[in-house]
Every structure is written in C-alpha cells, then in structure tokens.
PDB file of N, CA, C and O in Angstrom:
ATOM      1  N   ARG A   1     -19.970 -36.986  30.865  1.00  0.00           N
ATOM      2  CA  ARG A   1     -18.525 -37.124  30.866  1.00  0.00           C
ATOM      3  C   ARG A   1     -18.098 -37.815  32.158  1.00  0.00           C
ATOM      4  O   ARG A   1     -18.544 -37.444  33.244  1.00  0.00           O
ATOM      5  N   CYS A   2     -17.262 -38.788  32.040  1.00  0.00           N
ATOM      6  CA  CYS A   2     -16.796 -39.582  33.175  1.00  0.00           C
ATOM      7  C   CYS A   2     -15.390 -39.108  33.549  1.00  0.00           C
ATOM      8  O   CYS A   2     -14.450 -39.278  32.772  1.00  0.00           O
ATOM      9  N   VAL A   3     -15.246 -38.514  34.739  1.00  0.00           N
ATOM     10  CA  VAL A   3     -13.978 -37.863  35.069  1.00  0.00           C
ATOM     11  C   VAL A   3     -12.978 -38.731  35.820  1.00  0.00           C
ATOM     12  O   VAL A   3     -11.776 -38.475  35.750  1.00  0.00           O
ATOM     13  N   ASP A   4     -13.445 -39.757  36.542  1.00  0.00           N
ATOM     14  CA  ASP A   4     -12.507 -40.593  37.298  1.00  0.00           C
ATOM     15  C   ASP A   4     -13.160 -41.934  37.655  1.00  0.00           C
ATOM     16  O   ASP A   4     -14.310 -42.193  37.301  1.00  0.00           O
ATOM     17  N   PHE A   5     -12.406 -42.773  38.360  1.00  0.00           N
ATOM     18  CA  PHE A   5     -12.877 -44.113  38.719  1.00  0.00           C
ATOM     19  C   PHE A   5     -14.187 -44.058  39.507  1.00  0.00           C
ATOM     20  O   PHE A   5     -15.122 -44.801  39.210  1.00  0.00           O
ATOM     21  N   THR A   6     -14.256 -43.184  40.505  1.00  0.00           N
ATOM     22  CA  THR A   6     -15.464 -43.082  41.328  1.00  0.00           C
ATOM     23  C   THR A   6     -16.667 -42.715  40.470  1.00  0.00           C
ATOM     24  O   THR A   6     -17.747 -43.283  40.627  1.00  0.00           O
ATOM     25  N   ASP A   7     -16.475 -41.775  39.573  1.00  0.00           N
ATOM     26  CA  ASP A   7     -17.541 -41.371  38.668  1.00  0.00           C
ATOM     27  C   ASP A   7     -17.969 -42.552  37.798  1.00  0.00           C
ATOM     28  O   ASP A   7     -19.159 -42.749  37.554  1.00  0.00           O
ATOM     29  N   PHE A   8     -17.005 -43.329  37.336  1.00  0.00           N
ATOM     30  CA  PHE A   8     -17.299 -44.482  36.483  1.00  0.00           C
ATOM     31  C   PHE A   8     -18.125 -45.529  37.217  1.00  0.00           C
ATOM     32  O   PHE A   8     -19.165 -45.953  36.713  1.00  0.00           O
ATOM     33  N   VAL A   9     -17.682 -45.953  38.395  1.00  0.00           N
ATOM     34  CA  VAL A   9     -18.384 -47.042  39.091  1.00  0.00           C
ATOM     35  C   VAL A   9     -19.698 -46.592  39.724  1.00  0.00           C
ATOM     36  O   VAL A   9     -20.580 -47.419  39.956  1.00  0.00           O
ATOM     37  N   SER A  10     -19.843 -45.302  40.007  1.00  0.00           N
ATOM     38  CA  SER A  10     -21.089 -44.851  40.606  1.00  0.00           C
ATOM     39  C   SER A  10     -22.081 -44.298  39.582  1.00  0.00           C
ATOM     40  O   SER A  10     -23.282 -44.247  39.848  1.00  0.00           O
ATOM     41  N   GLY A  11     -21.587 -43.884  38.415  1.00  0.00           N
ATOM     42  CA  GLY A  11     -22.452 -43.239  37.450  1.00  0.00           C
ATOM     43  C   GLY A  11     -22.885 -44.109  36.288  1.00  0.00           C
ATOM     44  O   GLY A  11     -23.716 -43.700  35.478  1.00  0.00           O
ATOM     45  N   TYR A  12     -22.334 -45.297  36.202  1.00  0.00           N
ATOM     46  CA  TYR A  12     -22.664 -46.185  35.092  1.00  0.00           C
ATOM     47  C   TYR A  12     -23.193 -47.500  35.636  1.00  0.00           C
ATOM     48  O   TYR A  12     -22.875 -47.885  36.761  1.00  0.00           O
ATOM     49  N   GLY A  13     -23.979 -48.173  34.859  1.00  0.00           N
ATOM     50  CA  GLY A  13     -24.590 -49.420  35.298  1.00  0.00           C
ATOM     51  C   GLY A  13     -23.584 -50.547  35.458  1.00  0.00           C
ATOM     52  O   GLY A  13     -22.484 -50.513  34.906  1.00  0.00           O
ATOM     53  N   GLN A  14     -23.989 -51.533  36.219  1.00  0.00           N
ATOM     54  CA  GLN A  14     -23.153 -52.696  36.487  1.00  0.00           C
ATOM     55  C   GLN A  14     -22.708 -53.381  35.202  1.00  0.00           C
ATOM     56  O   GLN A  14     -21.568 -53.836  35.107  1.00  0.00           O
ATOM     57  N   ASP A  15     -23.587 -53.459  34.221  1.00  0.00           N
ATOM     58  CA  ASP A  15     -23.238 -54.124  32.956  1.00  0.00           C
ATOM     59  C   ASP A  15     -22.071 -53.424  32.268  1.00  0.00           C
ATOM     60  O   ASP A  15     -21.181 -54.089  31.737  1.00  0.00           O
ATOM     61  N   ILE A  16     -22.063 -52.110  32.272  1.00  0.00           N
ATOM     62  CA  ILE A  16     -20.984 -51.357  31.622  1.00  0.00           C
ATOM     63  C   ILE A  16     -19.681 -51.525  32.385  1.00  0.00           C
ATOM     64  O   ILE A  16     -18.630 -51.732  31.778  1.00  0.00           O
ATOM     65  N   VAL A  17     -19.737 -51.438  33.702  1.00  0.00           N
ATOM     66  CA  VAL A  17     -18.527 -51.573  34.521  1.00  0.00           C
ATOM     67  C   VAL A  17     -17.934 -52.972  34.376  1.00  0.00           C
ATOM     68  O   VAL A  17     -16.726 -53.119  34.189  1.00  0.00           O
ATOM     69  N   VAL A  18     -18.765 -53.982  34.460  1.00  0.00           N
ATOM     70  CA  VAL A  18     -18.295 -55.364  34.315  1.00  0.00           C
ATOM     71  C   VAL A  18     -17.715 -55.576  32.923  1.00  0.00           C
ATOM     72  O   VAL A  18     -16.654 -56.186  32.785  1.00  0.00           O
ATOM     73  N   ASN A  19     -18.389 -55.086  31.896  1.00  0.00           N
ATOM     74  CA  ASN A  19     -17.899 -55.237  30.525  1.00  0.00           C
ATOM     75  C   ASN A  19     -16.541 -54.559  30.356  1.00  0.00           C
ATOM     76  O   ASN A  19     -15.655 -55.107  29.701  1.00  0.00           O
ATOM     77  N   PHE A  20     -16.370 -53.381  30.937  1.00  0.00           N
ATOM     78  CA  PHE A  20     -15.095 -52.668  30.842  1.00  0.00           C
ATOM     79  C   PHE A  20     -13.956 -53.523  31.402  1.00  0.00           C
ATOM     80  O   PHE A  20     -12.909 -53.664  30.771  1.00  0.00           O
ATOM     81  N   PHE A  21     -14.168 -54.089  32.586  1.00  0.00           N
ATOM     82  CA  PHE A  21     -13.100 -54.872  33.203  1.00  0.00           C
ATOM     83  C   PHE A  21     -12.919 -56.237  32.545  1.00  0.00           C
ATOM     84  O   PHE A  21     -11.816 -56.783  32.569  1.00  0.00           O
ATOM     85  N   GLN A  22     -13.967 -56.794  31.962  1.00  0.00           N
ATOM     86  CA  GLN A  22     -13.798 -58.018  31.180  1.00  0.00           C
ATOM     87  C   GLN A  22     -12.952 -57.733  29.939  1.00  0.00           C
ATOM     88  O   GLN A  22     -12.093 -58.536  29.574  1.00  0.00           O
ATOM     89  N   LYS A  23     -13.190 -56.606  29.299  1.00  0.00           N
ATOM     90  CA  LYS A  23     -12.383 -56.223  28.135  1.00  0.00           C
ATOM     91  C   LYS A  23     -10.951 -55.914  28.552  1.00  0.00           C
ATOM     92  O   LYS A  23     -10.009 -56.216  27.819  1.00  0.00           O
ATOM     93  N   THR A  24     -10.788 -55.316  29.718  1.00  0.00           N
ATOM     94  CA  THR A  24      -9.442 -55.063  30.246  1.00  0.00           C
ATOM     95  C   THR A  24      -8.702 -56.381  30.419  1.00  0.00           C
ATOM     96  O   THR A  24      -7.525 -56.481  30.072  1.00  0.00           O
ATOM     97  N   ASP A  25      -9.374 -57.387  30.949  1.00  0.00           N
ATOM     98  CA  ASP A  25      -8.773 -58.703  31.125  1.00  0.00           C
ATOM     99  C   ASP A  25      -8.382 -59.309  29.778  1.00  0.00           C
ATOM    100  O   ASP A  25      -7.342 -59.958  29.668  1.00  0.00           O
ATOM    101  N   LEU A  26      -9.203 -59.102  28.769  1.00  0.00           N
ATOM    102  CA  LEU A  26      -8.899 -59.586  27.425  1.00  0.00           C
ATOM    103  C   LEU A  26      -7.640 -58.904  26.871  1.00  0.00           C
ATOM    104  O   LEU A  26      -6.798 -59.563  26.262  1.00  0.00           O
ATOM    105  N   VAL A  27      -7.512 -57.605  27.078  1.00  0.00           N
ATOM    106  CA  VAL A  27      -6.311 -56.883  26.639  1.00  0.00           C
ATOM    107  C   VAL A  27      -5.080 -57.420  27.352  1.00  0.00           C
ATOM    108  O   VAL A  27      -4.039 -57.621  26.725  1.00  0.00           O
ATOM    109  N   ILE A  28      -5.185 -57.652  28.646  1.00  0.00           N
ATOM    110  CA  ILE A  28      -4.067 -58.197  29.424  1.00  0.00           C
ATOM    111  C   ILE A  28      -3.653 -59.553  28.871  1.00  0.00           C
ATOM    112  O   ILE A  28      -2.465 -59.849  28.748  1.00  0.00           O
ATOM    113  N   GLU A  29      -4.637 -60.367  28.542  1.00  0.00           N
ATOM    114  CA  GLU A  29      -4.342 -61.678  27.950  1.00  0.00           C
ATOM    115  C   GLU A  29      -3.644 -61.521  26.598  1.00  0.00           C
ATOM    116  O   GLU A  29      -2.654 -62.201  26.330  1.00  0.00           O
ATOM    117  N   LYS A  30      -4.156 -60.632  25.751  1.00  0.00           N
ATOM    118  CA  LYS A  30      -3.571 -60.421  24.428  1.00  0.00           C
ATOM    119  C   LYS A  30      -2.156 -59.845  24.509  1.00  0.00           C
ATOM    120  O   LYS A  30      -1.329 -60.102  23.634  1.00  0.00           O
ATOM    121  N   LEU A  31      -1.880 -59.069  25.556  1.00  0.00           N
ATOM    122  CA  LEU A  31      -0.531 -58.529  25.758  1.00  0.00           C
ATOM    123  C   LEU A  31       0.449 -59.601  26.240  1.00  0.00           C
ATOM    124  O   LEU A  31       1.664 -59.401  26.216  1.00  0.00           O
ATOM    125  N   GLY A  32      -0.092 -60.733  26.675  1.00  0.00           N
ATOM    126  CA  GLY A  32       0.754 -61.834  27.133  1.00  0.00           C
ATOM    127  C   GLY A  32       1.371 -61.608  28.501  1.00  0.00           C
ATOM    128  O   GLY A  32       2.444 -62.135  28.796  1.00  0.00           O
ATOM    129  N   ILE A  33       0.698 -60.825  29.343  1.00  0.00           N
ATOM    130  CA  ILE A  33       1.253 -60.522  30.670  1.00  0.00           C
ATOM    131  C   ILE A  33       0.403 -61.095  31.810  1.00  0.00           C
ATOM    132  O   ILE A  33       0.666 -60.826  32.983  1.00  0.00           O
ATOM    133  N   LYS A  34      -0.594 -61.868  31.466  1.00  0.00           N
ATOM    134  CA  LYS A  34      -1.510 -62.401  32.479  1.00  0.00           C
ATOM    135  C   LYS A  34      -0.795 -63.303  33.480  1.00  0.00           C
ATOM    136  O   LYS A  34      -1.036 -63.214  34.684  1.00  0.00           O
ATOM    137  N   GLU A  35       0.071 -64.157  32.989  1.00  0.00           N
ATOM    138  CA  GLU A  35       0.759 -65.115  33.867  1.00  0.00           C
ATOM    139  C   GLU A  35       1.907 -64.478  34.648  1.00  0.00           C
ATOM    140  O   GLU A  35       2.115 -64.798  35.818  1.00  0.00           O
ATOM    141  N   SER A  36       2.648 -63.585  34.009  1.00  0.00           N
ATOM    142  CA  SER A  36       3.827 -62.998  34.662  1.00  0.00           C
ATOM    143  C   SER A  36       3.473 -61.878  35.625  1.00  0.00           C
ATOM    144  O   SER A  36       4.229 -61.604  36.558  1.00  0.00           O
ATOM    145  N   GLY A  37       2.333 -61.224  35.416  1.00  0.00           N
ATOM    146  CA  GLY A  37       1.877 -60.188  36.330  1.00  0.00           C
ATOM    147  C   GLY A  37       1.778 -58.819  35.680  1.00  0.00           C
ATOM    148  O   GLY A  37       2.418 -58.540  34.666  1.00  0.00           O
ATOM    149  N   TYR A  38       0.976 -57.991  36.278  1.00  0.00           N
ATOM    150  CA  TYR A  38       0.713 -56.658  35.740  1.00  0.00           C
ATOM    151  C   TYR A  38       0.154 -55.783  36.859  1.00  0.00           C
ATOM    152  O   TYR A  38      -0.180 -56.267  37.940  1.00  0.00           O
ATOM    153  N   ARG A  39       0.062 -54.503  36.580  1.00  0.00           N
ATOM    154  CA  ARG A  39      -0.530 -53.548  37.512  1.00  0.00           C
ATOM    155  C   ARG A  39      -1.500 -52.666  36.730  1.00  0.00           C
ATOM    156  O   ARG A  39      -1.192 -52.208  35.629  1.00  0.00           O
ATOM    157  N   ILE A  40      -2.677 -52.435  37.315  1.00  0.00           N
ATOM    158  CA  ILE A  40      -3.662 -51.534  36.719  1.00  0.00           C
ATOM    159  C   ILE A  40      -3.691 -50.270  37.568  1.00  0.00           C
ATOM    160  O   ILE A  40      -3.831 -50.331  38.790  1.00  0.00           O
ATOM    161  N   ILE A  41      -3.556 -49.119  36.903  1.00  0.00           N
ATOM    162  CA  ILE A  41      -3.527 -47.842  37.611  1.00  0.00           C
ATOM    163  C   ILE A  41      -4.596 -46.928  37.028  1.00  0.00           C
ATOM    164  O   ILE A  41      -4.778 -46.860  35.812  1.00  0.00           O
ATOM    165  N   SER A  42      -5.292 -46.233  37.902  1.00  0.00           N
ATOM    166  CA  SER A  42      -6.204 -45.176  37.492  1.00  0.00           C
ATOM    167  C   SER A  42      -5.928 -43.968  38.382  1.00  0.00           C
ATOM    168  O   SER A  42      -6.205 -43.998  39.581  1.00  0.00           O
ATOM    169  N   ASN A  43      -5.392 -42.928  37.804  1.00  0.00           N
ATOM    170  CA  ASN A  43      -5.114 -41.711  38.560  1.00  0.00           C
ATOM    171  C   ASN A  43      -6.415 -40.948  38.783  1.00  0.00           C
ATOM    172  O   ASN A  43      -7.268 -40.879  37.899  1.00  0.00           O
ATOM    173  N   SER A  44      -6.555 -40.373  39.982  1.00  0.00           N
ATOM    174  CA  SER A  44      -7.765 -39.634  40.302  1.00  0.00           C
ATOM    175  C   SER A  44      -7.417 -38.391  41.109  1.00  0.00           C
ATOM    176  O   SER A  44      -6.830 -38.487  42.187  1.00  0.00           O
ATOM    177  N   GLY A  45      -7.779 -37.232  40.588  1.00  0.00           N
ATOM    178  CA  GLY A  45      -7.551 -35.970  41.285  1.00  0.00           C
ATOM    179  C   GLY A  45      -6.099 -35.524  41.241  1.00  0.00           C
ATOM    180  O   GLY A  45      -5.211 -36.277  40.840  1.00  0.00           O
ATOM    181  N   ALA A  46      -5.878 -34.296  41.657  1.00  0.00           N
ATOM    182  CA  ALA A  46      -4.539 -33.691  41.615  1.00  0.00           C
ATOM    183  C   ALA A  46      -3.528 -34.487  42.442  1.00  0.00           C
ATOM    184  O   ALA A  46      -2.410 -34.724  41.983  1.00  0.00           O
ATOM    185  N   ASP A  47      -3.902 -34.899  43.642  1.00  0.00           N
ATOM    186  CA  ASP A  47      -2.967 -35.651  44.485  1.00  0.00           C
ATOM    187  C   ASP A  47      -2.710 -37.055  43.952  1.00  0.00           C
ATOM    188  O   ASP A  47      -1.701 -37.672  44.292  1.00  0.00           O
ATOM    189  N   GLY A  48      -3.605 -37.555  43.129  1.00  0.00           N
ATOM    190  CA  GLY A  48      -3.427 -38.874  42.522  1.00  0.00           C
ATOM    191  C   GLY A  48      -2.691 -38.821  41.197  1.00  0.00           C
ATOM    192  O   GLY A  48      -2.493 -39.849  40.550  1.00  0.00           O
ATOM    193  N   GLY A  49      -2.285 -37.624  40.791  1.00  0.00           N
ATOM    194  CA  GLY A  49      -1.529 -37.486  39.550  1.00  0.00           C
ATOM    195  C   GLY A  49      -2.369 -37.435  38.290  1.00  0.00           C
ATOM    196  O   GLY A  49      -1.846 -37.609  37.189  1.00  0.00           O
ATOM    197  N   GLN A  50      -3.673 -37.196  38.436  1.00  0.00           N
ATOM    198  CA  GLN A  50      -4.540 -37.146  37.253  1.00  0.00           C
ATOM    199  C   GLN A  50      -4.294 -35.836  36.504  1.00  0.00           C
ATOM    200  O   GLN A  50      -4.474 -34.747  37.049  1.00  0.00           O
ATOM    201  N   GLU A  51      -3.883 -35.966  35.261  1.00  0.00           N
ATOM    202  CA  GLU A  51      -3.634 -34.789  34.425  1.00  0.00           C
ATOM    203  C   GLU A  51      -4.701 -34.615  33.359  1.00  0.00           C
ATOM    204  O   GLU A  51      -4.908 -33.511  32.856  1.00  0.00           O
ATOM    205  N   VAL A  52      -5.379 -35.703  33.014  1.00  0.00           N
ATOM    206  CA  VAL A  52      -6.429 -35.667  32.000  1.00  0.00           C
ATOM    207  C   VAL A  52      -7.751 -35.951  32.709  1.00  0.00           C
ATOM    208  O   VAL A  52      -7.907 -37.020  33.298  1.00  0.00           O
ATOM    209  N   PRO A  53      -8.709 -35.020  32.668  1.00  0.00           N
ATOM    210  CA  PRO A  53      -9.942 -35.191  33.444  1.00  0.00           C
ATOM    211  C   PRO A  53     -10.967 -36.123  32.787  1.00  0.00           C
ATOM    212  O   PRO A  53     -12.088 -35.714  32.485  1.00  0.00           O
ATOM    213  N   HIS A  54     -10.568 -37.371  32.574  1.00  0.00           N
ATOM    214  CA  HIS A  54     -11.509 -38.401  32.153  1.00  0.00           C
ATOM    215  C   HIS A  54     -10.999 -39.737  32.685  1.00  0.00           C
ATOM    216  O   HIS A  54      -9.798 -39.932  32.874  1.00  0.00           O
ATOM    217  N   PHE A  55     -11.932 -40.643  32.919  1.00  0.00           N
ATOM    218  CA  PHE A  55     -11.554 -41.951  33.444  1.00  0.00           C
ATOM    219  C   PHE A  55     -10.815 -42.752  32.386  1.00  0.00           C
ATOM    220  O   PHE A  55     -11.276 -42.893  31.253  1.00  0.00           O
ATOM    221  N   HIS A  56      -9.676 -43.265  32.771  1.00  0.00           N
ATOM    222  CA  HIS A  56      -8.931 -44.200  31.931  1.00  0.00           C
ATOM    223  C   HIS A  56      -8.011 -44.993  32.849  1.00  0.00           C
ATOM    224  O   HIS A  56      -7.773 -44.609  33.994  1.00  0.00           O
ATOM    225  N   ILE A  57      -7.506 -46.087  32.338  1.00  0.00           N
ATOM    226  CA  ILE A  57      -6.586 -46.907  33.127  1.00  0.00           C
ATOM    227  C   ILE A  57      -5.274 -47.060  32.370  1.00  0.00           C
ATOM    228  O   ILE A  57      -5.194 -46.865  31.157  1.00  0.00           O
ATOM    229  N   HIS A  58      -4.258 -47.415  33.136  1.00  0.00           N
ATOM    230  CA  HIS A  58      -2.955 -47.764  32.577  1.00  0.00           C
ATOM    231  C   HIS A  58      -2.706 -49.211  32.978  1.00  0.00           C
ATOM    232  O   HIS A  58      -2.918 -49.579  34.134  1.00  0.00           O
ATOM    233  N   ILE A  59      -2.263 -50.025  32.045  1.00  0.00           N
ATOM    234  CA  ILE A  59      -1.898 -51.411  32.324  1.00  0.00           C
ATOM    235  C   ILE A  59      -0.386 -51.496  32.194  1.00  0.00           C
ATOM    236  O   ILE A  59       0.166 -51.289  31.113  1.00  0.00           O
ATOM    237  N   LEU A  60       0.279 -51.801  33.300  1.00  0.00           N
ATOM    238  CA  LEU A  60       1.731 -51.924  33.299  1.00  0.00           C
ATOM    239  C   LEU A  60       2.103 -53.384  33.449  1.00  0.00           C
ATOM    240  O   LEU A  60       1.550 -54.085  34.297  1.00  0.00           O
ATOM    241  N   GLY A  61       3.029 -53.842  32.639  1.00  0.00           N
ATOM    242  CA  GLY A  61       3.470 -55.222  32.736  1.00  0.00           C
ATOM    243  C   GLY A  61       4.562 -55.494  31.729  1.00  0.00           C
ATOM    244  O   GLY A  61       4.973 -54.608  30.979  1.00  0.00           O
ATOM    245  N   GLY A  62       5.020 -56.711  31.721  1.00  0.00           N
ATOM    246  CA  GLY A  62       6.052 -57.100  30.782  1.00  0.00           C
ATOM    247  C   GLY A  62       7.451 -57.033  31.345  1.00  0.00           C
ATOM    248  O   GLY A  62       8.412 -57.455  30.701  1.00  0.00           O
ATOM    249  N   GLU A  63       7.567 -56.499  32.553  1.00  0.00           N
ATOM    250  CA  GLU A  63       8.846 -56.459  33.259  1.00  0.00           C
ATOM    251  C   GLU A  63       8.565 -56.268  34.732  1.00  0.00           C
ATOM    252  O   GLU A  63       7.448 -55.916  35.110  1.00  0.00           O
ATOM    253  N   LYS A  64       9.555 -56.494  35.563  1.00  0.00           N
ATOM    254  CA  LYS A  64       9.399 -56.362  37.004  1.00  0.00           C
ATOM    255  C   LYS A  64       9.053 -54.916  37.348  1.00  0.00           C
ATOM    256  O   LYS A  64       9.747 -53.986  36.937  1.00  0.00           O
ATOM    257  N   ILE A  65       7.977 -54.741  38.105  1.00  0.00           N
ATOM    258  CA  ILE A  65       7.550 -53.412  38.525  1.00  0.00           C
ATOM    259  C   ILE A  65       7.895 -53.258  39.996  1.00  0.00           C
ATOM    260  O   ILE A  65       7.501 -54.076  40.827  1.00  0.00           O
ATOM    261  N   GLY A  66       8.625 -52.214  40.308  1.00  0.00           N
ATOM    262  CA  GLY A  66       9.002 -51.961  41.699  1.00  0.00           C
ATOM    263  C   GLY A  66       7.818 -51.539  42.553  1.00  0.00           C
ATOM    264  O   GLY A  66       6.700 -51.388  42.061  1.00  0.00           O
ATOM    265  N   SER A  67       8.081 -51.350  43.840  1.00  0.00           N
ATOM    266  CA  SER A  67       6.999 -50.982  44.756  1.00  0.00           C
ATOM    267  C   SER A  67       6.568 -49.537  44.575  1.00  0.00           C
ATOM    268  O   SER A  67       5.457 -49.168  44.954  1.00  0.00           O
ATOM    269  N   LYS A  68       7.435 -48.716  43.999  1.00  0.00           N
ATOM    270  CA  LYS A  68       7.081 -47.317  43.760  1.00  0.00           C
ATOM    271  C   LYS A  68       7.334 -46.984  42.299  1.00  0.00           C
ATOM    272  O   LYS A  68       8.391 -47.288  41.746  1.00  0.00           O
ATOM    273  N   ILE A  69       6.353 -46.363  41.697  1.00  0.00           N
ATOM    274  CA  ILE A  69       6.486 -45.938  40.305  1.00  0.00           C
ATOM    275  C   ILE A  69       6.781 -44.450  40.310  1.00  0.00           C
ATOM    276  O   ILE A  69       6.094 -43.679  40.980  1.00  0.00           O
ATOM    277  N   ARG A  70       7.780 -44.051  39.581  1.00  0.00           N
ATOM    278  CA  ARG A  70       8.136 -42.623  39.553  1.00  0.00           C
ATOM    279  C   ARG A  70       7.703 -41.980  38.282  1.00  0.00           C
ATOM    280  O   ARG A  70       7.922 -40.784  38.090  1.00  0.00           O
TER     281      ARG A  70
END
C-alpha cells in the first residue's frame, strides 16, 4: 500500500514513477489546461491535510489559482 508521495517515489521503481507522471501530463493535456497553467497537489500527513492514507494527486486548473488555497 502506497500512503504518500515519499512512499511512492522511494518504494516504486523509476519506470512506474515516470509512467505515472507521463500519464498525469496526458490528463493535463486532455483537460486542455496545459497552456493556461495548472497546479499539482499531493497532500502528505496530518499537517499537509492528508485525509485519505494513500498516494494520489489533485490537478487544479481551468481558472486563475491564487497563492493560497483554502
């Protein structure tokens, strides 16, 4: 079970990590936000706001994102 970003990049091989982010880039392209901009977030631990104990990312885009997300 992969609980967070650190676990993902340290516990899985380079091929899996690279493939994950290549697929992430493909999703960003398909969402049509590659040119206008986006933010990738991965919460880790209680102080990082992680509520679900598995590695996942959030892709935010499609509108102006402020410096702080609430």
